[in-house]
N, CA, C and O atoms as a GROMACS GRO file, in nm:
protein
  428
    1UNK      N    1   2.952  -1.598   2.487
    1UNK     CA    2   2.944  -1.671   2.363
    1UNK      C    3   3.078  -1.739   2.338
    1UNK      O    4   3.184  -1.681   2.365
    2UNK      N    5   3.072  -1.860   2.287
    2UNK     CA    6   3.195  -1.931   2.255
    2UNK      C    7   3.263  -1.866   2.136
    2UNK      O    8   3.198  -1.824   2.040
    3UNK      N    9   3.394  -1.860   2.144
    3UNK     CA   10   3.471  -1.801   2.036
    3UNK      C   11   3.479  -1.898   1.919
    3UNK      O   12   3.507  -2.016   1.938
    4UNK      N   13   3.454  -1.850   1.802
    4UNK     CA   14   3.458  -1.933   1.683
    4UNK      C   15   3.590  -1.910   1.612
    4UNK      O   16   3.615  -1.803   1.558
    5UNK      N   17   3.674  -2.012   1.614
    5UNK     CA   18   3.808  -1.997   1.559
    5UNK      C   19   3.838  -2.091   1.444
    5UNK      O   20   3.941  -2.078   1.378
    6UNK      N   21   3.748  -2.188   1.418
    6UNK     CA   22   3.771  -2.285   1.312
    6UNK      C   23   3.683  -2.250   1.192
    6UNK      O   24   3.566  -2.216   1.208
    7UNK      N   25   3.741  -2.257   1.075
    7UNK     CA   26   3.670  -2.222   0.954
    7UNK      C   27   3.649  -2.347   0.869
    7UNK      O   28   3.738  -2.432   0.861
    8UNK      N   29   3.533  -2.359   0.806
    8UNK     CA   30   3.504  -2.468   0.713
    8UNK      C   31   3.478  -2.404   0.576
    8UNK      O   32   3.395  -2.314   0.565
    9UNK      N   33   3.546  -2.450   0.476
    9UNK     CA   34   3.528  -2.397   0.341
    9UNK      C   35   3.458  -2.503   0.256
    9UNK      O   36   3.498  -2.620   0.254
   10UNK      N   37   3.353  -2.461   0.184
   10UNK     CA   38   3.282  -2.551   0.093
   10UNK      C   39   3.261  -2.478  -0.038
   10UNK      O   40   3.268  -2.355  -0.045
   11UNK      N   41   3.235  -2.555  -0.142
   11UNK     CA   42   3.205  -2.496  -0.272
   11UNK      C   43   3.059  -2.525  -0.305
   11UNK      O   44   3.011  -2.637  -0.293
   12UNK      N   45   2.990  -2.419  -0.346
   12UNK     CA   46   2.851  -2.433  -0.387
   12UNK      C   47   2.829  -2.347  -0.511
   12UNK      O   48   2.911  -2.262  -0.544
   13UNK      N   49   2.718  -2.371  -0.578
   13UNK     CA   50   2.684  -2.292  -0.696
   13UNK      C   51   2.628  -2.157  -0.655
   13UNK      O   52   2.588  -2.136  -0.541
   14UNK      N   53   2.625  -2.065  -0.751
   14UNK     CA   54   2.575  -1.930  -0.726
   14UNK      C   55   2.428  -1.932  -0.686
   14UNK      O   56   2.388  -1.857  -0.596
   15UNK      N   57   2.346  -2.016  -0.752
   15UNK     CA   58   2.205  -2.027  -0.717
   15UNK      C   59   2.186  -2.079  -0.576
   15UNK      O   60   2.100  -2.032  -0.502
   16UNK      N   61   2.268  -2.178  -0.538
   16UNK     CA   62   2.259  -2.233  -0.402
   16UNK      C   63   2.294  -2.126  -0.299
   16UNK      O   64   2.229  -2.115  -0.195
   17UNK      N   65   2.398  -2.049  -0.329
   17UNK     CA   66   2.439  -1.943  -0.236
   17UNK      C   67   2.328  -1.840  -0.218
   17UNK      O   68   2.299  -1.798  -0.106
   18UNK      N   69   2.267  -1.800  -0.329
   18UNK     CA   70   2.160  -1.701  -0.321
   18UNK      C   71   2.041  -1.755  -0.241
   18UNK      O   72   1.981  -1.682  -0.162
   19UNK      N   73   2.008  -1.882  -0.262
   19UNK     CA   74   1.897  -1.942  -0.188
   19UNK      C   75   1.930  -1.948  -0.038
   19UNK      O   76   1.844  -1.917   0.045
   20UNK      N   77   2.052  -1.987  -0.003
   20UNK     CA   78   2.093  -1.990   0.137
   20UNK      C   79   2.090  -1.850   0.199
   20UNK      O   80   2.046  -1.833   0.312
   21UNK      N   81   2.136  -1.752   0.124
   21UNK     CA   82   2.134  -1.614   0.174
   21UNK      C   83   1.991  -1.566   0.195
   21UNK      O   84   1.962  -1.498   0.294
   22UNK      N   85   1.901  -1.600   0.103
   22UNK     CA   86   1.759  -1.564   0.117
   22UNK      C   87   1.699  -1.627   0.242
   22UNK      O   88   1.629  -1.561   0.319
   23UNK      N   89   1.727  -1.756   0.261
   23UNK     CA   90   1.674  -1.826   0.378
   23UNK      C   91   1.728  -1.767   0.508
   23UNK      O   92   1.655  -1.753   0.605
   24UNK      N   93   1.855  -1.733   0.508
   24UNK     CA   94   1.916  -1.672   0.627
   24UNK      C   95   1.851  -1.537   0.656
   24UNK      O   96   1.820  -1.505   0.771
   25UNK      N   97   1.830  -1.458   0.552
   25UNK     CA   98   1.769  -1.325   0.569
   25UNK      C   99   1.627  -1.337   0.623
   25UNK      O  100   1.588  -1.259   0.710
   26UNK      N  101   1.549  -1.434   0.572
   26UNK     CA  102   1.412  -1.455   0.620
   26UNK      C  103   1.410  -1.484   0.769
   26UNK      O  104   1.313  -1.451   0.838
   27UNK      N  105   1.516  -1.545   0.818
   27UNK     CA  106   1.524  -1.581   0.960
   27UNK      C  107   1.593  -1.475   1.043
   27UNK      O  108   1.602  -1.488   1.166
   28UNK      N  109   1.642  -1.371   0.979
   28UNK     CA  110   1.712  -1.265   1.051
   28UNK      C  111   1.850  -1.309   1.100
   28UNK      O  112   1.902  -1.255   1.198
   29UNK      N  113   1.909  -1.407   1.033
   29UNK     CA  114   2.039  -1.460   1.075
   29UNK      C  115   2.145  -1.428   0.970
   29UNK      O  116   2.114  -1.405   0.853
   30UNK      N  117   2.269  -1.425   1.016
   30UNK     CA  118   2.379  -1.416   0.920
   30UNK      C  119   2.387  -1.550   0.847
   30UNK      O  120   2.335  -1.651   0.896
   31UNK      N  121   2.450  -1.552   0.732
   31UNK     CA  122   2.464  -1.677   0.658
   31UNK      C  123   2.540  -1.780   0.740
   31UNK      O  124   2.504  -1.897   0.742
   32UNK      N  125   2.643  -1.736   0.808
   32UNK     CA  126   2.723  -1.826   0.891
   32UNK      C  127   2.639  -1.889   1.002
   32UNK      O  128   2.644  -2.010   1.023
   33UNK      N  129   2.563  -1.807   1.072
   33UNK     CA  130   2.478  -1.858   1.180
   33UNK      C  131   2.370  -1.950   1.124
   33UNK      O  132   2.340  -2.054   1.183
   34UNK      N  133   2.311  -1.913   1.011
   34UNK     CA  134   2.208  -1.996   0.948
   34UNK      C  135   2.265  -2.134   0.914
   34UNK      O  136   2.203  -2.236   0.944
   35UNK      N  137   2.381  -2.137   0.851
   35UNK     CA  138   2.442  -2.265   0.813
   35UNK      C  139   2.479  -2.348   0.935
   35UNK      O  140   2.462  -2.470   0.935
   36UNK      N  141   2.528  -2.283   1.038
   36UNK     CA  142   2.564  -2.354   1.161
   36UNK      C  143   2.440  -2.415   1.225
   36UNK      O  144   2.441  -2.532   1.263
   37UNK      N  145   2.333  -2.338   1.236
   37UNK     CA  146   2.209  -2.390   1.295
   37UNK      C  147   2.149  -2.502   1.211
   37UNK      O  148   2.102  -2.603   1.264
   38UNK      N  149   2.152  -2.486   1.080
   38UNK     CA  150   2.100  -2.589   0.991
   38UNK      C  151   2.180  -2.718   1.006
   38UNK      O  152   2.124  -2.826   1.019
   39UNK      N  153   2.310  -2.705   1.004
   39UNK     CA  154   2.397  -2.822   1.015
   39UNK      C  155   2.386  -2.893   1.149
   39UNK      O  156   2.404  -3.014   1.157
   40UNK      N  157   2.355  -2.818   1.253
   40UNK     CA  158   2.341  -2.877   1.387
   40UNK      C  159   2.196  -2.913   1.419
   40UNK      O  160   2.164  -2.949   1.532
   41UNK      N  161   2.109  -2.902   1.318
   41UNK     CA  162   1.966  -2.936   1.331
   41UNK      C  163   1.898  -2.859   1.444
   41UNK      O  164   1.814  -2.914   1.515
   42UNK      N  165   1.934  -2.732   1.458
   42UNK     CA  166   1.869  -2.645   1.555
   42UNK      C  167   1.751  -2.577   1.487
   42UNK      O  168   1.751  -2.558   1.365
   43UNK      N  169   1.651  -2.541   1.565
   43UNK     CA  170   1.533  -2.476   1.509
   43UNK      C  171   1.567  -2.338   1.456
   43UNK      O  172   1.641  -2.261   1.518
   44UNK      N  173   1.510  -2.308   1.342
   44UNK     CA  174   1.525  -2.177   1.281
   44UNK      C  175   1.385  -2.122   1.259
   44UNK      O  176   1.301  -2.188   1.197
   45UNK      N  177   1.360  -2.002   1.310
   45UNK     CA  178   1.229  -1.942   1.300
   45UNK      C  179   1.234  -1.823   1.206
   45UNK      O  180   1.318  -1.735   1.222
   46UNK      N  181   1.144  -1.819   1.108
   46UNK     CA  182   1.140  -1.702   1.020
   46UNK      C  183   1.088  -1.581   1.097
   46UNK      O  184   1.012  -1.595   1.193
   47UNK      N  185   1.129  -1.465   1.056
   47UNK     CA  186   1.080  -1.341   1.115
   47UNK      C  187   0.938  -1.318   1.063
   47UNK      O  188   0.917  -1.317   0.942
   48UNK      N  189   0.842  -1.298   1.152
   48UNK     CA  190   0.705  -1.273   1.104
   48UNK      C  191   0.697  -1.144   1.022
   48UNK      O  192   0.772  -1.049   1.045
   49UNK      N  193   0.605  -1.144   0.928
   49UNK     CA  194   0.583  -1.025   0.846
   49UNK      C  195   0.536  -0.909   0.933
   49UNK      O  196   0.476  -0.930   1.039
   50UNK      N  197   0.563  -0.788   0.889
   50UNK     CA  198   0.518  -0.668   0.960
   50UNK      C  199   0.366  -0.665   0.970
   50UNK      O  200   0.309  -0.615   1.067
   51UNK      N  201   0.300  -0.719   0.866
   51UNK     CA  202   0.154  -0.721   0.866
   51UNK      C  203   0.100  -0.806   0.981
   51UNK      O  204   0.003  -0.769   1.046
   52UNK      N  205   0.165  -0.921   1.006
   52UNK     CA  206   0.122  -1.006   1.117
   52UNK      C  207   0.148  -0.937   1.252
   52UNK      O  208   0.071  -0.953   1.346
   53UNK      N  209   0.255  -0.861   1.259
   53UNK     CA  210   0.283  -0.788   1.382
   53UNK      C  211   0.174  -0.684   1.407
   53UNK      O  212   0.135  -0.661   1.522
   54UNK      N  213   0.125  -0.620   1.301
   54UNK     CA  214   0.017  -0.523   1.316
   54UNK      C  215  -0.110  -0.590   1.370
   54UNK      O  216  -0.181  -0.532   1.453
   55UNK      N  217  -0.138  -0.710   1.322
   55UNK     CA  218  -0.254  -0.785   1.373
   55UNK      C  219  -0.234  -0.818   1.520
   55UNK      O  220  -0.326  -0.809   1.600
   56UNK      N  221  -0.113  -0.858   1.554
   56UNK     CA  222  -0.081  -0.886   1.695
   56UNK      C  223  -0.108  -0.762   1.781
   56UNK      O  224  -0.166  -0.773   1.890
   57UNK      N  225  -0.068  -0.646   1.734
   57UNK     CA  226  -0.092  -0.522   1.809
   57UNK      C  227  -0.241  -0.494   1.823
   57UNK      O  228  -0.286  -0.447   1.928
   58UNK      N  229  -0.318  -0.522   1.719
   58UNK     CA  230  -0.463  -0.502   1.726
   58UNK      C  231  -0.524  -0.595   1.831
   58UNK      O  232  -0.611  -0.553   1.908
   59UNK      N  233  -0.479  -0.719   1.835
   59UNK     CA  234  -0.529  -0.814   1.935
   59UNK      C  235  -0.493  -0.768   2.076
   59UNK      O  236  -0.576  -0.775   2.166
   60UNK      N  237  -0.370  -0.722   2.095
   60UNK     CA  238  -0.328  -0.671   2.226
   60UNK      C  239  -0.413  -0.553   2.270
   60UNK      O  240  -0.452  -0.543   2.386
   61UNK      N  241  -0.440  -0.462   2.176
   61UNK     CA  242  -0.522  -0.345   2.208
   61UNK      C  243  -0.662  -0.386   2.249
   61UNK      O  244  -0.718  -0.334   2.345
   62UNK      N  245  -0.719  -0.482   2.175
   62UNK     CA  246  -0.853  -0.530   2.209
   62UNK      C  247  -0.852  -0.597   2.346
   62UNK      O  248  -0.943  -0.576   2.426
   63UNK      N  249  -0.751  -0.675   2.373
   63UNK     CA  250  -0.739  -0.741   2.504
   63UNK      C  251  -0.734  -0.638   2.616
   63UNK      O  252  -0.798  -0.655   2.720
   64UNK      N  253  -0.658  -0.532   2.596
   64UNK     CA  254  -0.646  -0.428   2.698
   64UNK      C  255  -0.775  -0.350   2.720
   64UNK      O  256  -0.803  -0.302   2.830
   65UNK      N  257  -0.854  -0.336   2.614
   65UNK     CA  258  -0.976  -0.256   2.621
   65UNK      C  259  -1.103  -0.337   2.643
   65UNK      O  260  -1.211  -0.280   2.653
   66UNK      N  261  -1.092  -0.466   2.650
   66UNK     CA  262  -1.210  -0.554   2.644
   66UNK      C  263  -1.316  -0.523   2.750
   66UNK      O  264  -1.435  -0.538   2.723
   67UNK      N  265  -1.276  -0.481   2.866
   67UNK     CA  266  -1.373  -0.452   2.971
   67UNK      C  267  -1.424  -0.308   2.969
   67UNK      O  268  -1.512  -0.271   3.046
   68UNK      N  269  -1.368  -0.226   2.879
   68UNK     CA  270  -1.406  -0.086   2.871
   68UNK      C  271  -1.490  -0.053   2.748
   68UNK      O  272  -1.531   0.062   2.730
   69UNK      N  273  -1.515  -0.152   2.663
   69UNK     CA  274  -1.594  -0.126   2.542
   69UNK      C  275  -1.710  -0.225   2.534
   69UNK      O  276  -1.707  -0.333   2.593
   70UNK      N  277  -1.812  -0.184   2.459
   70UNK     CA  278  -1.931  -0.270   2.452
   70UNK      C  279  -1.911  -0.383   2.351
   70UNK      O  280  -1.816  -0.382   2.272
   71UNK      N  281  -2.001  -0.479   2.355
   71UNK     CA  282  -1.991  -0.600   2.274
   71UNK      C  283  -1.991  -0.570   2.125
   71UNK      O  284  -1.925  -0.639   2.048
   72UNK      N  285  -2.065  -0.468   2.082
   72UNK     CA  286  -2.069  -0.433   1.940
   72UNK      C  287  -1.932  -0.386   1.892
   72UNK      O  288  -1.888  -0.420   1.782
   73UNK      N  289  -1.864  -0.307   1.975
   73UNK     CA  290  -1.730  -0.259   1.939
   73UNK      C  291  -1.630  -0.375   1.937
   73UNK      O  292  -1.542  -0.379   1.851
   74UNK      N  293  -1.644  -0.469   2.030
   74UNK     CA  294  -1.556  -0.587   2.033
   74UNK      C  295  -1.576  -0.666   1.904
   74UNK      O  296  -1.479  -0.707   1.840
   75UNK      N  297  -1.701  -0.687   1.866
   75UNK     CA  298  -1.730  -0.762   1.744
   75UNK      C  299  -1.673  -0.690   1.622
   75UNK      O  300  -1.617  -0.754   1.532
   76UNK      N  301  -1.687  -0.560   1.619
   76UNK     CA  302  -1.632  -0.480   1.508
   76UNK      C  303  -1.480  -0.495   1.500
   76UNK      O  304  -1.425  -0.514   1.391
   77UNK      N  305  -1.413  -0.487   1.614
   77UNK     CA  306  -1.267  -0.501   1.618
   77UNK      C  307  -1.224  -0.640   1.570
   77UNK      O  308  -1.128  -0.654   1.495
   78UNK      N  309  -1.297  -0.742   1.615
   78UNK     CA  310  -1.265  -0.879   1.574
   78UNK      C  311  -1.285  -0.898   1.424
   78UNK      O  312  -1.208  -0.970   1.360
   79UNK      N  313  -1.386  -0.835   1.368
   79UNK     CA  314  -1.409  -0.844   1.224
   79UNK      C  315  -1.295  -0.778   1.147
   79UNK      O  316  -1.252  -0.830   1.043
   80UNK      N  317  -1.245  -0.666   1.195
   80UNK     CA  318  -1.131  -0.598   1.131
   80UNK      C  319  -1.007  -0.688   1.138
   80UNK      O  320  -0.936  -0.704   1.039
   81UNK      N  321  -0.982  -0.746   1.255
   81UNK     CA  322  -0.867  -0.835   1.272
   81UNK      C  323  -0.879  -0.955   1.179
   81UNK      O  324  -0.783  -0.992   1.112
   82UNK      N  325  -0.998  -1.015   1.174
   82UNK     CA  326  -1.020  -1.130   1.087
   82UNK      C  327  -0.995  -1.092   0.941
   82UNK      O  328  -0.928  -1.165   0.868
   83UNK      N  329  -1.049  -0.978   0.899
   83UNK     CA  330  -1.031  -0.932   0.761
   83UNK      C  331  -0.883  -0.912   0.729
   83UNK      O  332  -0.834  -0.958   0.626
   84UNK      N  333  -0.812  -0.844   0.818
   84UNK     CA  334  -0.669  -0.818   0.796
   84UNK      C  335  -0.589  -0.947   0.787
   84UNK      O  336  -0.500  -0.960   0.704
   85UNK      N  337  -0.623  -1.042   0.872
   85UNK     CA  338  -0.553  -1.170   0.870
   85UNK      C  339  -0.579  -1.242   0.738
   85UNK      O  340  -0.486  -1.294   0.677
   86UNK      N  341  -0.704  -1.246   0.694
   86UNK     CA  342  -0.736  -1.315   0.569
   86UNK      C  343  -0.673  -1.248   0.448
   86UNK      O  344  -0.634  -1.316   0.353
   87UNK      N  345  -0.664  -1.117   0.450
   87UNK     CA  346  -0.596  -1.046   0.340
   87UNK      C  347  -0.451  -1.092   0.330
   87UNK      O  348  -0.402  -1.120   0.221
   88UNK      N  349  -0.384  -1.100   0.444
   88UNK     CA  350  -0.244  -1.144   0.443
   88UNK      C  351  -0.236  -1.290   0.402
   88UNK      O  352  -0.154  -1.326   0.317
   89UNK      N  353  -0.320  -1.373   0.461
   89UNK     CA  354  -0.318  -1.517   0.429
   89UNK      C  355  -0.339  -1.539   0.279
   89UNK      O  356  -0.266  -1.616   0.217
   90UNK      N  357  -0.438  -1.473   0.223
   90UNK     CA  358  -0.466  -1.492   0.081
   90UNK      C  359  -0.355  -1.438  -0.008
   90UNK      O  360  -0.330  -1.493  -0.115
   91UNK      N  361  -0.289  -1.332   0.032
   91UNK     CA  362  -0.181  -1.277  -0.049
   91UNK      C  363  -0.058  -1.366  -0.046
   91UNK      O  364   0.021  -1.366  -0.140
   92UNK      N  365  -0.040  -1.443   0.062
   92UNK     CA  366   0.078  -1.529   0.075
   92UNK      C  367   0.057  -1.665   0.010
   92UNK      O  368   0.151  -1.722  -0.046
   93UNK      N  369  -0.067  -1.718   0.015
   93UNK     CA  370  -0.088  -1.856  -0.028
   93UNK      C  371  -0.192  -1.870  -0.138
   93UNK      O  372  -0.231  -1.982  -0.172
   94UNK      N  373  -0.236  -1.760  -0.193
   94UNK     CA  374  -0.345  -1.761  -0.291
   94UNK      C  375  -0.473  -1.818  -0.231
   94UNK      O  376  -0.564  -1.855  -0.305
   95UNK      N  377  -0.481  -1.826  -0.098
   95UNK     CA  378  -0.602  -1.868  -0.031
   95UNK      C  379  -0.629  -2.016  -0.033
   95UNK      O  380  -0.736  -2.059   0.010
   96UNK      N  381  -0.538  -2.097  -0.083
   96UNK     CA  382  -0.564  -2.239  -0.096
   96UNK      C  383  -0.493  -2.320   0.011
   96UNK      O  384  -0.378  -2.295   0.045
   97UNK      N  385  -0.566  -2.418   0.063
   97UNK     CA  386  -0.503  -2.522   0.144
   97UNK      C  387  -0.437  -2.619   0.047
   97UNK      O  388  -0.440  -2.598  -0.074
   98UNK      N  389  -0.378  -2.724   0.101
   98UNK     CA  390  -0.313  -2.822   0.015
   98UNK      C  391  -0.406  -2.878  -0.091
   98UNK      O  392  -0.364  -2.902  -0.204
   99UNK      N  393  -0.532  -2.899  -0.056
   99UNK     CA  394  -0.627  -2.953  -0.153
   99UNK      C  395  -0.710  -2.844  -0.221
   99UNK      O  396  -0.797  -2.874  -0.302
  100UNK      N  397  -0.682  -2.719  -0.190
  100UNK     CA  398  -0.746  -2.607  -0.260
  100UNK      C  399  -0.882  -2.567  -0.210
  100UNK      O  400  -0.946  -2.480  -0.270
  101UNK      N  401  -0.932  -2.627  -0.100
  101UNK     CA  402  -1.068  -2.596  -0.058
  101UNK      C  403  -1.078  -2.485   0.045
  101UNK      O  404  -1.188  -2.436   0.071
  102UNK      N  405  -0.966  -2.445   0.104
  102UNK     CA  406  -0.961  -2.333   0.198
  102UNK      C  407  -1.050  -2.354   0.320
  102UNK      O  408  -1.090  -2.257   0.384
  103UNK      N  409  -1.080  -2.481   0.356
  103UNK     CA  410  -1.170  -2.510   0.467
  103UNK      C  411  -1.113  -2.467   0.601
  103UNK      O  412  -1.188  -2.425   0.689
  104UNK      N  413  -0.981  -2.476   0.619
  104UNK     CA  414  -0.926  -2.443   0.751
  104UNK      C  415  -0.933  -2.296   0.784
  104UNK      O  416  -0.903  -2.258   0.897
  105UNK      N  417  -0.971  -2.212   0.689
  105UNK     CA  418  -0.981  -2.068   0.715
  105UNK      C  419  -1.126  -2.026   0.732
  105UNK      O  420  -1.156  -1.906   0.739
  106UNK      N  421  -1.218  -2.123   0.737
  106UNK     CA  422  -1.357  -2.091   0.761
  106UNK      C  423  -1.427  -2.028   0.644
  106UNK      O  424  -1.536  -1.972   0.660
  107UNK      N  425  -1.369  -2.036   0.526
  107UNK     CA  426  -1.433  -1.978   0.407
  107UNK      C  427  -1.494  -2.085   0.321
  107UNK      O  428  -1.552  -2.056   0.216
   0.00000   0.00000   0.00000
C-alpha cells in the first residue's frame, strides 16, 4: 500500500460530518478512505444487510441440495426465500417502486 503522508484539512458543518461518517460506516470504510474514494470517483459499495446475507445462505443451501430433494421441497424452500426477501424489501422501501405500484416485485 502506498504511504499516505500528505494531509488535507477542510471545514464542514457538524451535520455534514455526521452524514459523511454515516455513509462511510454503511460502506465499511474509514472516513478518510471514504472521502478519498469519493473524491477520486472510485466505486463505493455498501455492506449488505445481515438479512440479505441470510437469504444468500439459504440460496446456497438450496443449490447444494437441489439434486437430493424432491420438487415439492425445492418449491417450499423457494417460497421461504421469496417471503424473506420481500419482508426485507418492504421494510426498507415501504414496498413502493418510484411510482408506487410495486410491479417490479411481482406483487
